Rosetta silent file (secondary structure, phi, psi, omega in degrees, C-alpha in Angstrom):
SEQUENCE: XXXXXXXXXXXXXXXXXXXXXXXXXXXXXXXXXXXXXXXXXXXXXXXXXXXXXXXXXXXXXXXXXXXXXXXXXXXXXXXXXXXXXXXXXXXXXXXXXXXXXXXXXXXXXXXXXXXXXXXXXXXXXXXXXXXXXXXXXXXXXXXXXXXXXXXXXXXXXXXXXXXXXXXXXXXXXXXXXXXXXXXXXXXXXXXXXXXXXXXXXXXXXXXXXXXXXXXXXXXXXXXXXXXXXXXXXXXXXXXXXXXXXXXXXXXXXXXXXXXXXXXXXX
SCORE:     score description
SCORE:     0.000 S_00000001
   1 L     0.000  127.331  174.880   57.178  -12.260    2.211 S_00000001
   2 E  -106.091  119.137 -179.452   57.073  -12.464    5.972 S_00000001
   3 E  -116.543  143.119  178.409   58.451   -9.356    7.659 S_00000001
   4 E  -130.478  148.757  172.637   58.992   -8.793   11.370 S_00000001
   5 E  -127.757  141.650 -173.288   59.901   -5.756   13.442 S_00000001
   6 E  -158.013  120.542  168.164   61.347   -5.944   16.945 S_00000001
   7 E   -80.396  108.442 -172.248   62.954   -3.513   19.359 S_00000001
   8 L   -88.705  -12.428  178.471   65.479   -5.935   20.858 S_00000001
   9 L    53.503   57.832  179.571   66.900   -3.558   23.496 S_00000001
  10 L    99.172  102.072 -176.544   70.537   -4.602   22.836 S_00000001
  11 H   -65.099  -35.737 -178.965   71.197   -7.022   19.991 S_00000001
  12 H   -71.091  -39.278  178.469   74.172   -8.670   21.712 S_00000001
  13 H   -69.506  -29.300 -173.120   72.271   -9.309   24.930 S_00000001
  14 H  -103.129    3.881 -174.058   69.251  -10.573   23.023 S_00000001
  15 H   -56.998  -40.343  175.826   70.923  -12.569   20.244 S_00000001
  16 H   -57.857  -38.043  177.472   69.915  -16.010   21.660 S_00000001
  17 H   -67.868  -39.535 -179.805   66.303  -14.806   21.673 S_00000001
  18 H   -64.812  -44.029  178.148   66.665  -13.421   18.131 S_00000001
  19 H   -61.328  -45.668  178.640   68.100  -16.699   16.838 S_00000001
  20 H   -58.170  -44.928 -178.936   65.289  -18.659   18.509 S_00000001
  21 H   -62.202  -46.444 -178.518   62.713  -16.347   16.987 S_00000001
  22 H   -64.567  -38.236  179.430   64.173  -16.574   13.481 S_00000001
  23 H   -68.302  -34.074 -178.426   64.381  -20.352   13.634 S_00000001
  24 H   -81.253  -48.977 -173.195   60.773  -20.623   14.791 S_00000001
  25 H   -90.079  -21.992  178.414   59.034  -17.928   12.720 S_00000001
  26 L    54.749   50.435  177.049   61.355  -17.943    9.673 S_00000001
  27 L   -66.419  142.309  173.088   60.883  -14.273    8.727 S_00000001
  28 L   -73.021  -35.483 -179.082   62.175  -13.330    5.300 S_00000001
  29 E  -134.852  128.175  176.954   62.988   -9.856    6.609 S_00000001
  30 E  -121.648  119.474  176.040   63.672   -8.880   10.222 S_00000001
  31 E  -103.791  127.278 -179.413   63.928   -5.203   11.165 S_00000001
  32 E  -122.810  153.830  178.867   65.352   -4.502   14.596 S_00000001
  33 E  -130.431  162.809  179.857   65.728   -1.355   16.655 S_00000001
  34 L    56.176   53.432  179.485   67.731   -0.282   19.692 S_00000001
  35 L   -72.677  -28.957  173.894   70.679   -2.513   18.817 S_00000001
  36 L    58.194   44.341 -179.162   72.956   -0.470   21.122 S_00000001
  37 L  -152.607  142.987  174.747   76.217   -1.422   19.412 S_00000001
  38 L   -70.338  157.363 -174.064   78.766    0.220   17.129 S_00000001
  39 H   -59.288  -36.668 -177.677   78.948   -1.217   13.635 S_00000001
  40 H   -62.910  -24.144 -176.848   82.338   -2.856   14.222 S_00000001
  41 H  -107.419    7.447 -179.302   80.840   -4.980   17.007 S_00000001
  42 L   -65.846  130.202 -175.342   77.509   -5.872   15.428 S_00000001
  43 L   -80.300   60.339 -175.796   77.059   -9.677   15.700 S_00000001
  44 H   -63.296  -32.163 -175.253   76.232  -10.155   12.023 S_00000001
  45 H   -58.896  -35.162 -179.695   77.732  -13.657   11.898 S_00000001
  46 H   -62.439  -36.631  179.362   74.946  -15.077   14.078 S_00000001
  47 H   -82.195  -34.868  178.361   72.356  -13.948   11.534 S_00000001
  48 H   -63.764  -34.238  177.836   74.468  -14.814    8.505 S_00000001
  49 L   -65.036  -20.876  177.037   74.686  -18.400    9.742 S_00000001
  50 L   -92.126    3.069  177.254   70.891  -18.496    9.486 S_00000001
  51 L    95.851   15.569 -177.919   71.035  -17.369    5.874 S_00000001
  52 L  -100.600  141.976  162.263   70.481  -13.642    6.328 S_00000001
  53 E   -88.488  146.232 -172.192   72.240  -10.711    4.718 S_00000001
  54 E  -131.143  134.331  170.668   72.504   -7.899    7.245 S_00000001
  55 E  -121.377  140.544 -176.472   72.585   -4.096    7.047 S_00000001
  56 E  -152.968  155.566  177.080   73.034   -2.035   10.191 S_00000001
  57 E  -145.293  113.770 -172.419   73.700    1.444   11.507 S_00000001
  58 L  -135.922 -177.759  174.152   74.557    1.799   15.167 S_00000001
  59 L  -154.179  166.616 -176.133   76.260    3.670   17.946 S_00000001
  60 L   -70.396  125.894  167.202   77.614    2.805   21.365 S_00000001
  61 L    74.133  -17.898 -175.816   75.057    2.050   24.098 S_00000001
  62 L  -135.631  159.210  170.489   72.094    3.814   22.476 S_00000001
  63 L    54.116 -147.351  179.549   69.779    3.631   19.452 S_00000001
  64 L    97.560  130.482  178.565   70.842    1.475   16.494 S_00000001
  65 E  -133.836  152.791  179.746   68.816   -0.091   13.679 S_00000001
  66 E  -153.730  155.434  174.271   69.387   -3.132   11.482 S_00000001
  67 E  -131.729  128.095  174.586   67.707   -5.176    8.769 S_00000001
  68 E  -114.048  130.291 -175.181   68.353   -8.890    8.196 S_00000001
  69 E  -136.901  134.569  171.026   67.008  -10.364    4.976 S_00000001
  70 L   -88.094  -10.229  174.807   66.961  -13.787    3.370 S_00000001
  71 L   -95.769  155.685  177.736   65.823  -12.113    0.160 S_00000001
  72 L   -54.629  136.599 -173.853   68.216  -10.048   -1.952 S_00000001
  73 E  -137.686  140.491  175.415   68.633   -6.667   -0.300 S_00000001
  74 E  -123.107  127.060  176.282   70.198   -3.359   -1.271 S_00000001
  75 E   -75.496  131.468 -177.157   71.014   -0.690    1.314 S_00000001
  76 E  -101.194  -49.727 -174.858   69.629    2.663    0.222 S_00000001
  77 E  -161.335  153.335  170.802   70.382    5.153    2.992 S_00000001
  78 E  -119.597  118.871  178.348   71.293    5.665    6.613 S_00000001
  79 L    83.033  179.836 -177.772   69.657    8.639    8.239 S_00000001
  80 L   -73.425  150.334 -179.244   67.865   11.641    6.798 S_00000001
  81 L  -107.852   18.723 -174.036   68.746   13.006    3.367 S_00000001
  82 L   -95.533    1.554 -179.498   67.633   16.586    4.046 S_00000001
  83 L    78.824   -2.014  179.649   71.002   17.988    5.109 S_00000001
  84 L   -81.567  168.932  179.017   69.660   18.746    8.584 S_00000001
  85 L  -122.682  140.788   -3.480   71.222   17.799   11.874 S_00000001
  86 L   -78.289  154.885  176.173   71.294   15.313   13.344 S_00000001
  87 L   -69.813  -27.329  175.377   71.167   12.972   10.349 S_00000001
  88 L    58.966   49.863  177.748   70.239   10.219   12.837 S_00000001
  89 L   -61.999  -29.878 -178.227   71.717    7.299   10.917 S_00000001
  90 L   -83.154    5.627  175.771   71.357    5.117   14.006 S_00000001
  91 L  -120.399   -8.195 -172.010   67.591    5.712   14.020 S_00000001
  92 E  -146.535  114.787 -179.520   66.741    5.422   10.330 S_00000001
  93 E  -130.753  125.687 -177.943   67.846    2.730    7.889 S_00000001
  94 E  -115.222  126.060  176.600   66.360    2.334    4.415 S_00000001
  95 E  -127.888  168.559  175.003   66.819   -0.809    2.353 S_00000001
  96 E  -127.431  123.710  176.572   65.211   -2.231   -0.747 S_00000001
  97 E   -82.900  121.597 -170.214   64.117   -5.857   -0.952 S_00000001
  98 L   -90.581  155.781  173.582   64.980   -6.981   -4.454 S_00000001
  99 L   -66.661  162.651  173.847   63.145   -9.300   -6.841 S_00000001
 100 L  -126.038  160.517  176.623   64.415  -12.835   -7.428 S_00000001
 101 L   -56.326  -35.040  179.750   64.238  -15.006  -10.555 S_00000001
 102 L   -75.066  -24.710 -177.235   61.693  -17.171   -8.731 S_00000001
 103 L  -140.718   79.270 -173.846   59.663  -14.146   -7.677 S_00000001
 104 L   -80.402   54.533 -179.184   60.207  -11.251  -10.105 S_00000001
 105 L   -80.249  173.026  173.876   58.027   -8.790   -8.209 S_00000001
 106 L   -65.337  138.976  175.325   58.511   -5.048   -7.931 S_00000001
 107 L   -55.829  147.324 -179.093   61.269   -4.107   -5.445 S_00000001
 108 E  -117.226  107.890  173.298   59.946   -3.218   -1.992 S_00000001
 109 E   -70.331  141.530  178.914   61.622   -0.328   -0.132 S_00000001
 110 E  -126.466  122.089  177.636   61.621   -0.751    3.661 S_00000001
 111 E  -103.756  108.549 -177.652   62.055    2.229    6.000 S_00000001
 112 E   -99.652  118.885 -173.298   63.157    0.937    9.406 S_00000001
 113 E  -125.984  144.089  166.977   62.791    3.558   12.144 S_00000001
 114 E  -118.142   91.195 -175.174   63.484    3.966   15.820 S_00000001
 115 L   -68.943  137.190  178.964   61.479    7.109   16.523 S_00000001
 116 L   -54.575  146.181 -176.967   62.717    9.178   19.498 S_00000001
 117 L   -78.714  -40.344  174.589   60.821    8.508   22.711 S_00000001
 118 L   104.889  -12.640  177.069   60.602   12.108   23.861 S_00000001
 119 L    61.718  -73.284 -176.657   61.368   11.715   27.607 S_00000001
 120 L  -152.106  148.500 -174.888   58.720   14.164   28.845 S_00000001
 121 L   -66.356  -17.494  177.463   56.284   16.490   27.121 S_00000001
 122 L   -94.488    0.466 -177.472   58.013   19.484   28.741 S_00000001
 123 L   -91.840  149.403  175.460   61.455   18.335   27.585 S_00000001
 124 H   -59.221  -25.609  179.541   63.214   19.550   24.431 S_00000001
 125 H   -64.158  -26.812  178.303   63.422   15.868   23.482 S_00000001
 126 H   -72.433  -40.877  175.362   59.662   15.863   22.941 S_00000001
 127 H   -62.645  -38.876  176.066   59.892   18.706   20.432 S_00000001
 128 H   -59.516  -40.276  177.899   62.708   16.764   18.775 S_00000001
 129 H   -62.468  -46.835 -179.573   60.363   13.772   18.491 S_00000001
 130 H   -63.156  -42.618  178.692   57.635   15.847   16.840 S_00000001
 131 H   -65.617  -35.693 -179.729   60.137   17.429   14.460 S_00000001
 132 H   -61.776  -44.430  178.857   61.584   13.979   13.686 S_00000001
 133 H   -66.918  -33.370  175.689   58.209   12.703   12.545 S_00000001
 134 H   -67.638  -41.648  176.843   57.753   15.820   10.413 S_00000001
 135 H   -61.757  -37.029  179.547   61.170   15.232    8.807 S_00000001
 136 H   -65.822  -43.185  177.086   60.129   11.656    8.111 S_00000001
 137 H   -58.535  -41.773  179.176   56.939   12.798    6.387 S_00000001
 138 H   -66.438  -35.199  176.501   59.052   15.115    4.226 S_00000001
 139 H   -62.236  -42.146  176.063   61.407   12.221    3.418 S_00000001
 140 H   -60.096  -45.003 -178.913   58.458   10.201    2.139 S_00000001
 141 H   -58.675  -41.820 -175.605   57.369   13.164    0.004 S_00000001
 142 H   -72.238  -32.178 -164.169   60.815   13.536   -1.573 S_00000001
 143 H  -110.833  -18.726 -174.155   61.554    9.924   -2.328 S_00000001
 144 L  -142.940  167.124  171.257   58.407    7.922   -3.073 S_00000001
 145 L  -106.190  136.095  179.423   54.868    7.946   -4.370 S_00000001
 146 L   -67.453  -11.075  177.798   52.123    6.826   -2.017 S_00000001
 147 L   -83.493  -10.698 -178.829   50.660    4.901   -4.969 S_00000001
 148 L  -100.273  170.426  179.772   53.690    2.568   -5.025 S_00000001
 149 L   -74.953  128.239  178.029   54.735   -0.203   -2.664 S_00000001
 150 E  -156.333  137.918  175.143   56.538    1.003    0.466 S_00000001
 151 E  -113.605  134.465  171.696   56.899   -0.327    4.009 S_00000001
 152 E  -122.001  117.839 -174.396   57.520    1.833    7.076 S_00000001
 153 E  -133.288  165.547  170.747   58.239   -0.276   10.147 S_00000001
 154 E   135.671 -170.240  173.679   59.760   -0.059   13.586 S_00000001
 155 E   -86.585  104.303 -176.269   59.413    1.210   17.112 S_00000001
 156 L   -87.368  -13.097 -177.913   57.433    4.392   16.545 S_00000001
 157 L    53.549   35.848  174.215   57.104    5.251   20.248 S_00000001
 158 L  -142.089  128.701  169.772   53.494    6.278   19.628 S_00000001
 159 L   -95.464  108.156 -168.934   50.293    4.510   20.659 S_00000001
 160 L   -68.176  -33.828 -172.815   47.902    5.876   18.003 S_00000001
 161 L  -129.129  161.426  178.004   44.523    5.123   19.612 S_00000001
 162 H   -54.060  -35.961 -179.124   43.088    4.706   23.134 S_00000001
 163 H   -70.434   -7.884 -177.251   42.878    0.937   22.602 S_00000001
 164 H   -92.372    9.371  177.454   46.640    0.899   21.986 S_00000001
 165 E  -151.087  143.472  178.663   47.562    1.585   25.610 S_00000001
 166 L   -74.353  141.056 -178.770   46.343    0.292   28.937 S_00000001
 167 L    48.649   60.260 -176.273   44.373    2.813   31.007 S_00000001
 168 H   -60.319  -25.608 -179.568   44.566    5.540   28.333 S_00000001
 169 H   -63.922  -17.002  179.365   42.762    8.014   30.579 S_00000001
 170 H   -98.597   -0.498 -169.163   45.948    8.164   32.683 S_00000001
 171 L  -109.719    9.549 -172.535   48.372    8.605   29.764 S_00000001
 172 L   -57.037  -29.599 -179.285   47.421   11.998   28.337 S_00000001
 173 L  -103.626   11.418  177.005   50.745   13.609   29.252 S_00000001
 174 L   -79.643  138.035 -176.869   52.929   10.645   28.332 S_00000001
 175 L   -64.003  -15.421  178.055   55.234   11.418   25.361 S_00000001
 176 L   -94.875   -2.172 -179.348   54.064    8.226   23.621 S_00000001
 177 L  -138.078   -4.947  178.784   50.364    9.092   23.907 S_00000001
 178 L   -54.627  143.679 -178.966   50.214   12.873   24.194 S_00000001
 179 H   -52.850  -35.622 -179.637   47.833   14.381   21.606 S_00000001
 180 H   -68.268  -37.035  178.003   50.717   16.160   19.866 S_00000001
 181 H   -66.938  -43.622 -179.997   52.650   12.890   19.478 S_00000001
 182 H   -65.922  -36.831  178.352   49.615   11.098   18.090 S_00000001
 183 H   -67.458  -39.864  178.969   48.924   13.978   15.718 S_00000001
 184 H   -65.637  -40.728  177.326   52.511   13.985   14.470 S_00000001
 185 H   -66.070  -43.069  179.673   52.391   10.235   13.884 S_00000001
 186 H   -61.901  -39.063  179.243   49.015   10.527   12.154 S_00000001
 187 H   -63.268  -42.257  177.293   50.366   13.257    9.872 S_00000001
 188 H   -63.940  -43.460 -177.578   53.264   11.027    8.821 S_00000001
 189 H   -68.061  -31.977 -178.795   50.922    8.073    8.305 S_00000001
 190 L   -66.731   -9.676  174.076   48.449   10.154    6.292 S_00000001
 191 L   -55.810  -28.915  179.193   51.077   10.392    3.568 S_00000001
 192 L   152.356   22.781 -175.280   49.582    7.113    2.374 S_00000001
 193 E  -102.327  150.463  172.488   50.102    4.352    4.932 S_00000001
 194 E  -114.207  133.691  174.068   47.828    1.661    6.320 S_00000001
 195 E   -76.981  105.612 -171.819   48.425    0.211    9.800 S_00000001
 196 H   -61.506  -40.904 -179.726   48.556   -3.488    8.872 S_00000001
 197 H   -64.657  -48.312 -176.585   47.739   -4.780   12.348 S_00000001
 198 H   -69.450  -30.727  178.041   44.794   -2.447   12.860 S_00000001
 199 H   -62.663  -40.657 -177.643   43.538   -3.048    9.306 S_00000001
 200 H   -89.792  -19.745 -177.650   43.222   -6.777    9.964 S_00000001
 201 L  -133.661   70.707 -172.565   42.283   -6.522   13.659 S_00000001
 202 L   -61.888  -24.321 -175.952   40.155   -3.388   14.053 S_00000001
 203 L  -114.493    4.395 -174.614   39.000   -4.226   17.584 S_00000001
 204 L   -72.945  133.676  173.397   41.984   -6.120   19.000 S_00000001
 205 L  -106.834   90.623 -178.509   43.480   -4.871   22.256 S_00000001
 206 L  -136.978  152.768 -172.088   47.016   -6.245   22.016 S_00000001
 207 L  -129.812  157.816  178.298   50.370   -4.710   22.817 S_00000001
 208 L  -111.643   -8.777 -176.790   54.014   -4.900   21.714 S_00000001
 209 E  -131.957  131.156  176.613   55.667   -3.275   24.763 S_00000001
 210 L  -133.432  114.870 -171.568   55.526   -4.278   28.411 S_00000001
 211 L   -61.396  132.611  175.350   57.596   -2.167   30.803 S_00000001
 212 L   -57.198  -33.760 -172.734   60.313   -3.940   32.802 S_00000001
 213 L   -68.078  -17.482  175.296   59.449   -1.768   35.799 S_00000001
 214 L  -104.420  101.222 -173.159   56.081   -3.494   36.107 S_00000001
 215 L   -62.650  -23.578 -177.977   56.972   -7.102   36.972 S_00000001
 216 L  -111.918   21.878 -175.888   53.447   -8.273   36.189 S_00000001
 217 H   -59.113  -45.335 -175.920   52.858   -6.123   33.114 S_00000001
 218 H   -67.255  -48.097 -177.605   52.519   -9.029   30.710 S_00000001
 219 H   -67.718  -28.106  179.811   50.233  -11.171   32.842 S_00000001
 220 H   -92.894   -2.656  179.997   48.072   -8.164   33.713 S_00000001
 221 L    71.290   30.666 -178.819   47.913   -6.834   30.167 S_00000001
 222 L   -95.127   83.576 -174.369   49.578   -3.544   31.073 S_00000001
 223 L  -138.484 -173.686 -179.612   51.160   -2.683   27.751 S_00000001
 224 E  -137.252  142.606  170.493   51.454   -0.369   24.795 S_00000001
 225 L  -102.322   92.014 -176.394   51.159   -0.928   21.034 S_00000001
 226 L  -118.912   -2.831  176.961   53.979    1.324   19.868 S_00000001
 227 E  -104.705  132.049 -170.152   55.642   -0.946   17.270 S_00000001
 228 E  -138.503  150.355  167.977   54.018   -0.842   13.848 S_00000001
 229 E  -116.395  110.051 -176.633   54.148   -2.216   10.317 S_00000001
 230 E  -109.805  132.984 -178.323   52.777    0.454    8.002 S_00000001
 231 E  -132.132  144.140  171.180   52.263   -0.221    4.288 S_00000001
 232 E   -63.723  158.708 -174.694   51.063    1.846    1.383 S_00000001
 233 H   -57.100  -36.212 -179.856   47.682    0.731    0.087 S_00000001
 234 H   -61.587  -27.935  179.288   49.285   -1.026   -2.898 S_00000001
 235 H   -97.329  -37.216 -179.905   51.164   -3.244   -0.446 S_00000001
 236 H   -60.800  -30.367  178.947   48.630   -3.394    2.397 S_00000001
 237 L   -65.936  -15.555  179.628   46.158   -4.990   -0.005 S_00000001
 238 L   -99.385    0.109 -178.011   48.544   -7.962   -0.178 S_00000001
 239 E   -81.686  116.947 -176.755   48.819   -8.355    3.604 S_00000001
 240 E  -100.390  -22.267  179.885   47.103  -11.596    4.618 S_00000001
 241 E  -146.594  147.661  170.877   48.235  -11.825    8.250 S_00000001
 242 E  -153.671  124.509 -174.483   49.595   -9.502   10.919 S_00000001
 243 E  -150.424  158.297  176.464   50.152  -10.582   14.492 S_00000001
 244 E   -99.592  126.459  179.241   52.057   -9.917   17.717 S_00000001
 245 L   -96.795  104.964 -176.512   54.241  -12.777   18.940 S_00000001
 246 L   -80.959  -17.269 -173.036   54.199  -12.625   22.749 S_00000001
 247 H   -55.757  -44.798 -179.253   56.377  -15.675   23.351 S_00000001
 248 H   -58.893  -26.788  179.535   59.761  -13.846   23.230 S_00000001
 249 H   -75.383  -16.598 -178.519   58.547  -11.508   25.996 S_00000001
 250 H   -91.258   -9.094 -173.575   57.875  -14.519   28.254 S_00000001
 251 L   -85.758  171.801  179.868   61.370  -16.000   27.974 S_00000001
 252 L   -65.934  138.733  179.960   64.408  -15.492   30.175 S_00000001
 253 L    50.598   58.524 -177.861   66.151  -12.128   29.746 S_00000001
 254 L   -83.530  165.086  162.253   63.632  -10.737   27.242 S_00000001
 255 L   -71.542  160.409  174.479   63.465   -7.384   25.553 S_00000001
 256 L   -78.874  -10.202  172.516   60.717   -5.159   26.925 S_00000001
 257 E  -104.129  162.412  176.369   59.271   -5.214   23.386 S_00000001
 258 L  -132.426  156.201 -170.654   58.020   -8.262   21.526 S_00000001
 259 L   -69.232  149.110  170.595   57.942   -8.912   17.758 S_00000001
 260 E  -117.195  133.133 -176.544   55.251   -7.814   15.336 S_00000001
 261 E  -126.479  151.363  175.362   54.949   -9.792   12.077 S_00000001
 262 E  -144.607  138.724  179.116   53.110   -9.354    8.779 S_00000001
 263 E  -110.917  133.745  178.578   52.792  -11.667    5.785 S_00000001
 264 E  -120.160  129.299  179.965   52.389  -10.365    2.238 S_00000001
 265 L  -104.569  112.431 -177.453   51.295  -12.602   -0.630 S_00000001
 266 L   -91.538    0.000    0.000   52.631  -11.385   -3.973 S_00000001
């Protein structure tokens, strides 16, 4: 199974790039974030023509998550199941990739997240981000065992280590690198997840996000690794490749994020 995650920063604006990517990389499962479209207007037909089934949860102009799968897929949940507010359906979509007669493996649940960015460490939105990650950890506790196969993917809006952001010494008060954000992400990950990219590339300095506001960010290597594919150990042990595809970020009208992919051999 080849899975990809990509914050597309508007699915309708980026659909030509998404189609190009799917035709070239042929992911079995594509998780996208920041679709920025209500469900009635989601361009599912473009992905269905490529052989994908699509599940999505969106809202106008902001947020939005979707999963496109060429493998049988069952939608499990949109948003948190804890009764709290907001449920955040447009930030959290859970599906299950089903076995096939040709490949009768154990079903693989996929938790696709668009974690809040946090705005500023002095803003209430930053506390919301920390609480969101705590709610996510509790969701894992309620619904799964860390000994079973589970994928948590998406735009996490956290660079976990100094090597995951350019000039980390200048980023201490950034909501995506502040110690409290990294600690909250680490607490969620400690439930039982392995960072697939870092597991296979322990010393690699590569990024998934390059800010539009810096016109030379990509060529100068001024980026952040804030998009992640996290797998429980039972699944991470089957991960043979994990890489960042920079090409979509170099094309005309790109997203400010670029795809991250991981291959699992069952």
